[in-house]
FIKE-657063 format. One record per atom (N, C-alpha, C, O): z, y, x; residue in three letters. Coordinates in pm, whole numbers, padded with zeros to 5 digits, always signed. Last residue first. Example, Ala and Ser with C-alpha at 12.3 -4.5 7.8 and 13.67 -1.06 7.14 Angstrom:
+00708-00225+01285Ser+00714-00106+01367Ser+00787+00003+01290Ser+00804+00114+01341Ser+00780-00569+01319Ala+00780-00450+01230Ala+00780-00330+01320Ala+00846-00332+01424Ala
***
This chain:
+11207+12305+10573Ala+11276+12414+10605Ala+11400+12308+10610Ala+11513+12347+10639Ala+10939+12175+10772Pro+10989+12160+10733Pro+11190+12234+10714Pro+11277+12221+10800Pro+10695+12370+10837Gly+10761+12306+10829Gly+10838+12244+10779Gly+10794+12249+10664Gly+10432+12553+10791Leu+10463+12480+10851Leu+10549+12405+10938Leu+10527+12373+11055Leu+10176+12541+10544Phe+10387+12510+10504Phe+10347+12561+10665Phe+10235+12610+10676Phe+10012+12830+10461Leu+10039+12734+10527Leu+10186+12737+10508Leu+10271+12821+10481Leu+09898+13050+10192Tyr+10004+12967+10284Tyr+09975+12883+10317Tyr+09907+12814+10242Tyr+09770+13260+09966Ser+09723+13104+10011Ser+09837+13110+10101Ser+09894+13215+10075Ser+09629+13417+09702Glu+09664+13368+09822Glu+09767+13251+09850Glu+09825+13177+09771Glu+09380+13544+09458Thr+09379+13403+09562Thr+09485+13497+09615Thr+09474+13618+09600Thr+09160+13636+09183Lys+09247+13677+09328Lys+09313+13514+09330Lys+09305+13417+09255Lys+08975+13491+09007Ala+08974+13678+09022Ala+09120+13707+09116Ala+09176+13815+09101Ala+08779+13309+08947Ile+08898+13346+09012Ile+08905+13486+09023Ile+08820+13570+09051Ile+08521+13281+08832Gly+08622+13319+08739Gly+08690+13268+08839Gly+08671+13147+08839Gly+08260+13103+09082Glu+08285+13210+08969Glu+08447+13165+08899Glu+08491+13051+08907Glu+08537+13069+09369Met+08401+13091+09244Met+08378+13110+09192Met+08461+13192+09153Met+08493+13201+09622Ala+08398+13252+09594Ala+08351+13160+09466Ala+08234+13144+09431Ala+08807+13066+09654Arg+08816+13194+09648Arg+08648+13283+09583Arg+08654+13389+09521Arg+08777+12763+09731Val+08793+12862+09630Val+08813+13038+09572Val+08830+13091+09462Val+08615+12850+09974Thr+08530+12737+09854Thr+08586+12814+09729Thr+08525+12887+09651Thr+08845+12856+10113Thr+08702+12938+10194Thr+08610+12906+10035Thr+08520+12989+10020Thr+09054+12694+10068Val+08976+12815+10052Val+08981+12936+10048Val+09041+13040+10018Val+08821+12463+10195Thr+08976+12439+10071Thr+08942+12597+10028Thr+08838+12629+09970Thr+08821+12573+10489Gln+08696+12563+10390Gln+08777+12536+10240Gln+08779+12641+10176Gln+09079+12606+10524His+08972+12734+10565His+08846+12681+10481His+08781+12758+10411His+09184+12353+10607Phe+09239+12389+10450Phe+09202+12521+10466Phe+09291+12593+10421Phe+08967+12221+10750Asp+08983+12201+10570Asp+09000+12283+10527Asp+08928+12337+10444Asp+09075+12324+10988Ser+08925+12413+10910Ser+08898+12384+10798Ser+08831+12457+10724Ser+09313+12186+11002Leu+09315+12335+10959Leu+09170+12432+10927Leu+09153+12543+10875Leu+09305+11844+10828Ala+09268+11933+10950Ala+09242+12124+10956Ala+09140+12171+10905Ala+09305+11686+10644Pro+09367+11669+10735Pro+09346+11836+10847Pro+09416+11892+10932Pro+09516+11923+10366Val+09472+11862+10470Val+09501+11753+10569Val+09612+11711+10600Val+09633+11951+10033Gln+09678+11905+10187Gln+09503+11886+10226Gln+09406+11854+10157Gln+09782+12236+09830Ile+09703+12207+09920Ile+09715+12081+10036Ile+09796+12098+10126Ile+09889+12256+09592Glu+09966+12259+09613Glu+09776+12167+09736Glu+09698+12076+09707Glu+09839+12577+09388Ala+09744+12448+09406Ala+09848+12412+09503Ala+09922+12507+09528Ala+09908+12696+08966Ile+09945+12707+09159Ile+09926+12527+09181Ile+09949+12426+09114Ile+09798+12944+08802Leu+09765+12840+08863Leu+09861+12803+09048Leu+09870+12849+09162Leu+09804+13261+08789Asp+09781+13122+08685Asp+09799+13017+08633Asp+09812+12977+08517Asp+10045+13434+08884Trp+09964+13417+08901Trp+09951+13307+08779Trp+10039+13272+08701Trp+10252+13648+08736Gln+10150+13671+08833Gln+10044+13540+08831Gln+09948+13561+08758Gln+10356+13385+08472Gly+10407+13524+08601Gly+10284+13606+08665Gly+10202+13611+08574Gly+10363+13042+08469Asn+10380+13179+08470Asn+10364+13308+08534Asn+10360+13319+08657Asn+10078+12834+08566Thr+10257+12850+08596Thr+10276+12980+08514Thr+10166+13029+08490Thr+10043+12518+08621Thr+10035+12655+08563Thr+10129+12733+08579Thr+10247+12707+08602Thr+09892+12274+08969His+10026+12371+08840His+10006+12509+08794His+09969+12602+08866His+09821+12087+09135Leu+09776+12180+09022Leu+09905+12206+08956Leu+09993+12139+08903Leu+09766+11869+09422Ala+09821+11874+09309Ala+09806+12032+09209Ala+09737+12098+09287Ala+09617+11880+09636Ser+09690+11738+09592Ser+09767+11772+09502Ser+09863+11695+09491Ser+09304+11986+09684Phe+09420+12028+09657Phe+09514+11922+09587Phe+09480+11883+09475Phe+09062+11891+09826Gly+09192+12033+09916Gly+09338+12001+09831Gly+09449+11992+09882Gly+08916+11791+09558Leu+08895+11760+09681Leu+09089+11782+09806Leu+09181+11707+09838Leu+08840+11953+09315Asn+08923+12009+09407Asn+09018+11917+09550Asn+09120+11947+09611Asn+08928+11950+09012Lys+08817+11783+09119Lys+08822+11795+09300Lys+08813+11706+09385Lys+09079+12111+08916Arg+09130+11994+08954Arg+09054+11842+09022Arg+09082+11727+09055Arg+08827+12310+08893Leu+08957+12312+09058Leu+09011+12187+09074Leu+09014+12132+09184Leu+08739+12217+08669Thr+08659+12233+08786Thr+08799+12220+08910Thr+08839+12129+08983Thr+08913+12251+08506Ala+08884+12136+08571Ala+08776+12091+08670Ala+08741+11985+08723Ala+08979+12528+08528Val+09105+12436+08554Val+09053+12300+08534Val+09141+12214+08540Val+08717+12591+08407Met+08780+12672+08553Met+08835+12542+08569Met+08768+12449+08613Met+08775+12493+08125Ser+08646+12479+08163Ser+08690+12452+08356Ser+08694+12345+08416Ser+08994+12723+08088Lys+08998+12496+08053Lys+08936+12460+08148Lys+08986+12406+08247Lys+08902+12900+08047Val+08996+12914+08120Val+09036+12775+08215Val+09078+12742+08326Val+08629+13108+08028Asn+08627+12955+07994Asn+08741+12869+08106Asn+08708+12803+08204Asn+08670+13382+08003Lys+08740+13265+07933Lys+08723+13175+07890Lys+08756+13129+07780Lys+08811+13520+08297Gly+08701+13515+08211Gly+08734+13476+08102Gly+08842+13523+08067Gly+08980+13538+08540Ser+08964+13554+08520Ser+08818+13477+08437Ser+08740+13401+08493Ser+09314+13350+08699Leu+09241+13359+08696Leu+09150+13433+08623Leu+09239+13457+08541Leu+09473+13330+09042Glu+09465+13427+08903Glu+09301+13416+08859Glu+09201+13447+08924Glu+09672+13086+09221Ile+09522+13107+09163Ile+09515+13212+09047Ile+09560+13168+08941Ile+09847+13052+09558Met+09823+13061+09412Met+09683+13114+09315Met+09601+13188+09369Met+09822+12716+09758Met+09782+12889+09661Met+09755+12911+09535Met+09692+12855+09445Met+09979+12579+10013Met+10015+12622+09881Met+09863+12714+09836Met+09815+12782+09927Met+10016+12387+10261Gly+10030+12484+10182Gly+10011+12494+10068Gly+10033+12391+10005Gly+09910+12123+10483Arg+09966+12116+10385Arg+10017+12258+10385Arg+10069+12288+10493Arg+09719+11894+10767Ile+09795+11991+10706Ile+09785+12027+10555Ile+09689+11987+10490Ile+09884+11609+10884Thr+09846+11663+10829Thr+09861+11776+10800Thr+09977+11816+10792Thr+10023+11523+11179Gly+09893+11581+11144Gly+09845+11710+10984Gly+09800+11824+10979Gly+10232+11355+11089Asp+10100+11290+11088Asp+09992+11418+11142Asp+09873+11389+11141Asp+10433+11483+11017Ala+10488+11429+11183Ala+10328+11383+11168Ala+10288+11374+11284Ala+10372+11587+10816Ala+10351+11679+10915Ala+10351+11600+11043Ala+10293+11631+11147Ala+10515+11494+10585Asn+10320+11421+10660Asn+10341+11525+10751Asn+10231+11570+10720Asn+10763+11250+10526Asp+10729+11377+10546Asp+10630+11368+10712Asp+10633+11318+10824Asp+10713+10958+10343Arg+10761+11052+10459Arg+10750+11213+10465Arg+10720+11273+10361Arg+10790+10950+09937Leu+10752+10917+10060Leu+10761+11024+10269Leu+10811+11134+10290Leu+11061+10873+09730Arg+11012+10930+09840Arg+10972+10945+09986Arg+11035+10951+10092Arg+11000+10581+09469Val+11027+10628+09621Val+11028+10743+09643Val+10970+10784+09542Val+11210+10572+09168Thr+11036+10622+09207Thr+11131+10602+09372Thr+11252+10605+09396Thr+11266+10543+08813Phe+11263+10534+08922Phe+11164+10512+09057Phe+11060+10446+09051Phe+11211+10726+08438Gly+11177+10616+08542Gly+11271+10667+08716Gly+11322+10776+08739Gly+11405+10943+08322Ala+11235+10837+08338Ala+11234+10770+08373Ala+11297+10697+08296Ala+11744+11037+08294Ile+11648+10922+08417Ile+11499+10797+08321Ile+11487+10680+08285Ile+11729+11079+07960Val+11753+11221+08110Val+11694+11043+08252Val+11591+10976+08247Val+11701+10911+07779Gly+11602+10989+07854Gly+11567+11054+07949Gly+11463+11085+08007Gly+11863+10744+07680Gln+11915+10892+07620Gln+11772+10972+07700Gln+11748+11089+07672Gln+11796+10530+07839Glu+11810+10535+07698Glu+11820+10679+07633Glu+11772+10699+07521Glu+11862+10615+08111Thr+11801+10560+08060Thr+11699+10629+07917Thr+11607+10708+07896Thr+12189+10635+08064Leu+12115+10814+08074Leu+11941+10756+08101Leu+11867+10854+08116Leu+12255+10408+07945Arg+12291+10506+07906Arg+12173+10635+07923Arg+12105+10699+07842Arg+12214+10293+08255Asp+12177+10206+08097Asp+12196+10301+08001Asp+12109+10265+07921Asp+12373+10434+08324Met+12233+10435+08424Met+12131+10416+08277Met+12038+10476+08222Met+12588+10367+08261Arg+12600+10472+08295Arg+12442+10483+08281Arg+12407+10569+08201Arg+12631+10056+08285Thr+12626+10166+08179Thr+12602+10211+08190Thr+12495+10190+08133Thr+12689+10096+08581Lys+12516+10047+08532Lys+12552+10036+08386Lys+12453+09977+08342Lys+12830+10247+08637Val+12792+10266+08720Val+12654+10184+08650Val+12537+10215+08673Val+13054+10023+08525Thr+13032+10198+08529Thr+12924+10225+08532Thr+12879+10238+08418Thr+13007+09847+08705Gly+12939+09844+08597Gly+12947+09901+08469Gly+12895+09874+08361Gly+13184+09880+08995Ala+13047+09832+08932Ala+12953+09846+08788Ala+12830+09853+08791Ala+13402+10147+08892Ala+13338+09989+08890Ala+13208+09973+08907Ala+13123+10038+08846Ala+13380+10417+09149Val+13433+10345+09074Val+13334+10179+09037Val+13249+10121+09103Val+13279+10537+09376Gly+13426+10530+09395Gly+13506+10446+09238Gly+13625+10423+09217Gly+13019+10630+09478Leu+13089+10697+09404Leu+13245+10700+09312Leu+13301+10781+09239Leu+12997+10432+09635Leu+12968+10616+09737Leu+13062+10610+09586Leu+13182+10583+09598Leu+12966+10261+09580Gln+13083+10256+09630Gln+13099+10383+09652Gln+13205+10437+09684Gln+12840+10220+09323Ala+12959+10217+09285Ala+13062+10243+09409Ala+13185+10250+09395Ala+12617+10221+09518Leu+12695+10347+09387Leu+12754+10324+09329Leu+12758+10402+09234Leu+12617+09948+09546Lys+12633+10035+09686Lys+12606+10190+09617Lys+12568+10275+09698Lys+12555+09816+09350Pro+12675+09815+09431Pro+12740+09912+09484Pro+12856+09952+09482Pro+12308+09875+09233Val+12469+09951+09167Val+12594+09880+09234Val+12708+09884+09188Val+12147+10004+09537Ser+12201+09921+09414Ser+12348+09928+09339Ser+12457+09971+09377Ser+11869+10238+09546Ala+12044+10226+09609Ala+12079+10060+09524Ala+11995+10028+09440Ala+11616+10325+09485Arg+11627+10226+09501Arg+11810+10182+09520Arg+11844+10066+09492Arg+11708+10616+09541Ala+11665+10554+09399Ala+11675+10398+09426Ala+11771+10349+09366Ala+11844+10810+09676Asn+11768+10680+09723Asn+11838+10631+09580Asn+11951+10615+09534Asn+11891+11068+09588Ile+11901+11101+09753Ile+11822+10969+09812Ile+11761+10967+09918Ile+11907+11042+09338Arg+11830+11178+09426Arg+11802+11099+09554Arg+11691+11079+09603Arg+12093+10919+09311Leu+11960+10850+09288Leu+11848+10934+09296Leu+11729+10910+09270Leu+12301+11130+09388Glu+12297+10971+09460Glu+12185+10887+09464Glu+12158+10808+09554Glu+12261+11246+09192Ala+12277+11343+09256Ala+12216+11191+09382Ala+12106+11177+09435Ala+12312+11082+08916Leu+12232+11086+08953Leu+12157+11193+09119Leu+12037+11205+09145Leu+12632+11051+08974Leu+12513+10938+09006Leu+12342+10985+09007Leu+12260+10933+09083Leu+12675+11301+08916Arg+12754+11258+09020Arg+12629+11104+09099Arg+12578+11078+09208Arg+12627+11361+08645Arg+12627+11439+08729Arg+12570+11397+08947Arg+12495+11435+09036Arg+12828+11105+08645Asp+12689+11118+08564Asp+12627+11233+08660Asp+12572+11188+08761Asp+13086+11284+08595Leu+13048+11154+08712Leu+12853+11133+08711Leu+12781+11163+08807Leu+13054+11491+08456Asp+13056+11507+08650Asp+13028+11352+08710Asp+12976+11313+08814Asp+12859+11397+08224Asp+13030+11424+08304Asp+13005+11516+08463Asp+12930+11583+08534Asp+12643+11500+07934Met+12663+11452+08005Met+12785+11494+08123Met+12815+11613+08125Met
***
């Protein structure tokens, strides 16, 4: 992968729906060059797919945050399966380091955030948690 490939990927991160001619204009190369490189990067698995970015939810009043979770006990798989069903979690990630899991929380109101955090903390198999509210984009 060379500098042009990296610049192409950077442009696609900004706008995955940009047309080949537009990308060529932005990169200062021929449209055929962009098409060939995109095809090669897709075949190699560097580009796994194209997607859209959704607008920031802060404007609609959605409460967002994260919760780090340390598990205890031997039923880790069942605990993770139970946590995945939590309606307040928009995503759940395994991680390394001090925390076993990081949960992304997205709820309509602050009281729902509190309820989500309180419910998880009360669950058997949860050793420790730490939660953070997202105040806005950086």
